[in-house]
N, C-alpha and C positions, 0 to 999 in steps of 0.2 A: 502496499501500500504505498509504505516510504516513497517505495525509485517509483513509481509512477506518478505522485505528486512532486517528483522533485523534474521529475519527464516534462510534466504539463509544465510548471514554472518557467522551466526553460523554454519551451516552444512560445508562451508566452514574453518573456523578456527579448528570444528573437524576432518574432513579428514585431514586437512593437522596435525593435532598434532600427530594423527595416524600413519601418514606417515614419522614423523620423530622423533616416542619414543624409545627412548634409547633401547628397548626388541627386536627392530628386526630391521639384518643389510641389506642391500640391495648386493649382490651380482652382478648384473649387473646394472651399472652406465645410462645405456640407447644410451650409444655413441658410444663404443669400446668394448674390448672382453679384458680389465686389465684385471687382478685379473685371469684368465681361461687360459687352454697351451693346445695344440690337442696334443690330444694320438693316438698310436695303428692304424688309415687310415690315408688319406688324405680325405676323406670327406670336405663339403665346408660348412667353418659357416661363419661368418659374422655380425652384427649391424647393423639393418635397421628399422628405423623411431620406433626404442625402444625396438624392438625386435632383438631376437637373431635367426637367420635365417640357421637352418640344410636344405645343398643340396645332395643329394644323387649322388653321382660320379663312373659311372662302376670302375668297376676292384680292387676296391678296401674296404678290407675289414672294419666290424664293426670298425668305426670312432667316437671318445669321444673327446666332448668341457671337462673339469677337472677343478676344483679349483686349484689354486695353495694350499693352505692349508689345511687342514683337518681337518676332524669333526667327535668327538665322540654324546654325547648326544646334539642332536639340538630337534625343530619341526623348518619343509622347507617347506613354500609356493611357489607355481610357477601355471601358466597357459599356458596349449599351445591348441593349434591349428593345426589338420592337414587339407591340403587340398585335400588330396589322399590320398588313399589306402595302406598305405607304414607300415612297423612293426616301434617302435623307443623302446624308453627307458629315465626312467634318473636314473642314478647310485646313490647308497650312502651307507657310508662304506668302499669305494672298494678301490682299490692298481692298481700298476702294479710295477714291483720290476723283476730286470732283469735276475735273477734266477727265475722264476716261468712264463714258459713257454716264455722266451725269453721278458718277458717286455709285456705280453699282460695282459689288463686291465680285473680284474674279482672282481665280488661281488656282491652285491645285486642290484638288480634293479626294479625299479618302471616302470611296463611293460606298454607298448604303444602297443595295439594292433585291432586296425581296421577292422580284421578280423571274421567271423561269431561267432566263437569260444569266443568272446568276453571276454579276460584276460585283456582290461586294469584293471590298480592300482591293480593289483596280486604281486607276487612277487619271479622272480626268479633270480637262480645265476649262473651270466655269467661266463661260461668259468671253474668252474667250478662243481658245484652240480645237477645243470638243475633245474627245478617248486620245491620251494619250499612250495610257496600256488598260486596253480592253483584258478582261480575265480570259473571252478568247486564247489571247498567248500562254496560260497559264491553266489548261481547263482542270488538274488535278485540285486546283484551290477552289472551284465553283460549290466544292460542298463542305466546307467547311464552317460555314455563315450556318446559325440555328436560329430560323424565325422562333418568337416567343421565347426564348431564352439568353443568357447574358455571355454575349461574347467579348472575348479578351484579346483588344489589340495593339501592334503598337507602329509607329513611325518611324521609321530611324533618316535623319535628312542632316546628311553631312556634308562637306560639300557641297558638287554637285552631283551627287549619289542622293536617292530618294528609295526609300526601301519603303513595302509597307506585309505585315503579318496580320494573322485572323486564327484566332484561337489553336497558335502554336507554328500554322501550316504557311510560311512565306508566301506570298500573294504576287504580288507585282515589285518592280525592278527598275527604276528611270533614272537615267542619266539626260539632263538638262543646266542650264543656268538662266533664263531668263530670267526668274525671280528668287537671288539667293534669301529673301531676309522679307517676313511680312506677319500678320499674326494668325491667331486659332480661332476659330470660328464654328461651331453647330449650327446643321442645317436643319429648317423643317420646310418641304419641299412646296412652291404651289399646289393649288389642287382644281380641276378642272370642276368635279360636279359637287354640289351643297350637300351631299351624301358622307363626299369624302370627310364633311369639317369635323373637327374633334376624336380625330386618329392621332396617338402620339406615339414618341421616340423617350425612350429615356439613358440619361450616361449615369458615369457614377467612377470614380477613384482614377479622375484626372490628375496624371502630374506629368510631369517634366523634370532631364536633366539636360544639362547646358556645357556642364563641364566635362571634361577627363571621360571622353565621350568614346567605350567603346561596343562597336560595332556586331552583330552577329554574323559569327563565319558566311564568305560567302560561298555559297551551295552552285547549282547548275538551272535556277532560275530561270527565267531565258531574259535580256535587258535590253530593253527599248533607251538605246542612245543621241539624243539628241545632237552633241558635239558634231562638227561637221568630222569627217574622214578619220575619226580615233577611236581606240579600243578599250575599254573600263577596264580594270583587273578582274571584274565578274565573267566580264566579256572572253577575255582570255585566257580564264580558268575552264572557261567552256570552250575551248578551243577554235572561237573564230577569230576569222583572219581577213584582214583586210586587202579587194580584190585592184582597190585603186588608193596608190596614197598618198592622190592630193597633189604630187608634183610629175610625175613621169608617169607611162605607158609598161614601163614592167611586166610582165603577166597577158599581155595583150597580145593578136598579129592581126590581122587582114584574115578574113573568110578568105577559104582557097589562098591563102599567102603566107611566105613564111617568113612576112616579116610586119611590123605596124603602117598603115596606108603614109602613105609622105604629102597626100592633102585631104582635104574633105574633116578634120579634126583637129580640135584644140586641144591643152590643157592652160587651162589661164585663171588665176585666183582662187584655187583648190577644187576649178569642178573640167570635167573633162566631158568637150561639146561638140556635137554634130554642127558643122558650117553650114546652113540651109545653102544650096545649090539650084536647081532646080524644081525640086519637089516630087521626085521620082525615084522610084526607088533604087540604090546602088548603084547610082550611076557616078560619084564624083569619089570619095574617099572611100564608100563602099563598107559594109560592114563591120564590124571586130568582134573576136571571138578571144576566151580564155585561152593559152597555153594550154591548161588544164581541164580533165576529162571528172563529171561527177557526176553520182549516181543516186546518194539521197540524202537532200541537204537541206539549210534556213538560206533561205537566200533572201537579204535585205538591201532595197536601194534606194534612194533619195530622185526625182526626176523633176524637173521644171520646164514646159513649155510655151513657145509663143502661138500666137494665135493662128488657128488653122492647122496648126502639125501636127505631124504623127511619127510616129517609131514604134518601140518596141523590147522587150527582153524577153528573146525567144531561150529555150534551157531542153536539153538531149541531144543537141546539133552536131552533128558527126560528118558532116560535109561527105559525105559516099556519095549523093545524090549528083554532085559536079552540075549543078545548075545555074541558069544562070541568070540575076537576079538575086535574091537576097537568101541567102542558108536555110535549108528545112530547118523548119523544129517546130516543137511548140513553144506556142506566145503569147506572152501576158502585152494586150492591147496599151500602146499611151495613143494617143488622139486625144485632140477637140474636137469633144462632141459633136457642139454647138458649130463650129465652120468647116470641120470637114467631110468633103462625101461618103468618107466610108464608115461612118456614124447609121449612114444609111438605109447599105450594102446590107449581104447577108441574109443571116433569120433571125427577127427575135432581137432584135439587138445584139448579134453575139462577134461583133466588130467593135465594140465601142469602149472606154477607158476601163481595164482591168478586167476585162475577158478574157476566156480561151480566145485568141480570135479563130473566126470562122468552125469555134466547137460550141461555145457555151455561154451564154451572155450576161455580164457580173449584176447583183441586184439595184435592184433602181433606190440607191440610198442617198439621198441630196449633201446628206450631212460628211457622206467618204469625201467630197467633191472639194478641191481648191477653186480658188479664182488664176486665171490664167496669169504666169505669170508668178505666182507661189509655186515652192517649192512642194511639192507632194511626196509621202512615202510608201514607196510599194510591196510588196515580200510577196513571194510563191515558195513555198513550203513542201518537200516532198519526200513521203516519207517510206523507208524500208519495202513496205508494204503496199506501195503503188500507189494508197490516197496520195492529192496533190492539194492546197486551198491556194488562192490568190487574195491578197489583203491589200487596202487602199488607205492609207490616213487610220490603220485602227480599226477599218472595218472588216469581215469577211466577206468577199465578193461574192466566190464560189469554192464548190469544191467538187472530187472529180477522183475516179479512180481510175488507174492506164489500165488496162484487160480484158477489162469489165464486157459484156454484150452491151452493154450502154456506149462504152468508152468508143469500140467498133463500128454500132450504126452511126451518133455522131461522124464520124471520119469520113462515112459510106458516101453521108451527102454533103459529103465537104470540097473544095476544092483543093485537098490534099488524098480523093481516096483514090488517086493513079500512084501514089508512092505507097509500095509494097512496107508491111510493120512501120506506118506514119507510126509517130508518139512513142512506140516503143524500145528503143536501145535500152542499151541497160546502163550507160554510162553515157556522157556526153559533155559538149563546151555550152557556158555562158558567152550569147550574143546581146552584142547592142547595137540597134538597127538604126542604118542609116537609109533616110528616106527625105532627105533632101530639102530638109527642113531644121531650123535651129532649135536645139532642144540639146539642154543641160543632162549631167549627172552628176552624182555624188556620193563619198560613204555607201560603196558597192563594196557589203562585206557576204562570207558565207560560213557558216558552220557547217559541218557534214557528219551526217546522222550515220550511226552502226546500227 
């Protein structure tokens, strides 16, 4: 009995010491909202029984309860519980400035999303760039969120690295330098229908560390790195490599050539550029391909197009066809859908931006599209089992599987029908297309999958 009492005392003392550790600072005193301020809308926030409770109010925009202090590098921990299916989030490194959208809160957000897509702990850029890290990038983390129960969360912001965790599972990993410092804020999302008024979200145990920060050891979580032509330490650990170093054409050559084209392409200011000519396919510098071939991989690239431009990123290019024009391969279409006539050709829009060219159309998601002249983030994932996914600016645009009856049927009705075993090569080169229009590429990187 005495040993049990001593052990219990030790546990209490240990817990007490942890709670009062000078490394952690509580952001909520458990009694009132001192140290916080409302912004943007007038949803209800109140302190109740050691919790901050947010309640939806009909007719109000996204509402926030923000810290009065700004934070740069930190580790933030908190718990939240949703009693109903409502969207919410926790802002970090966020701002509200009169000159930006009349003071609209904007910045990074730890998403709280109980909908079927299950993107809780993904990173959204509120009122700015939309989705930066949807959990389609890390599907294993989708199951970590628990509706109607307390969820323990962690955000690590150290330098340009931002990582999220939920219930002990790594969720998102982002590298970005747009906003190095800002407030933390709790969100109650706007609602569209009166019957959704009165829905609640609760937060508790909100604490922060700003000194002697020790990040969680790197794991194999996929990284979104928005710093051009760079690799983070976590990316290096995951064996991601740059296909374009921002300075040279090393690792590339012309399609059907033994060296890089002498004209039609240039490297300038960290970008690899197709120089506009006559708008025709491979008649100036011609396509370029990687010197190495790949079988299963995650290919990331950023691209910027000019008005009316056409280009593409192809994969599983073998050069065995020895054809004229652009080399043959599966193609992630790059196009100005509004101004280039190719968008209206093909079948059901299968020649539009991010489509599998002439085979599968991309989804019609307007939020995935950027204005002409802005940078876009493209990605192609080829899994070892033959599954393939196309992404655009964080949105999954399509998926398919090579070698299925459906795939062969698509090929049979396409312009590739006369090429034997089209798209079925076990490995091939990555290709950037010269279609005679000004197009720029950067941050081209690849991770081989096994």
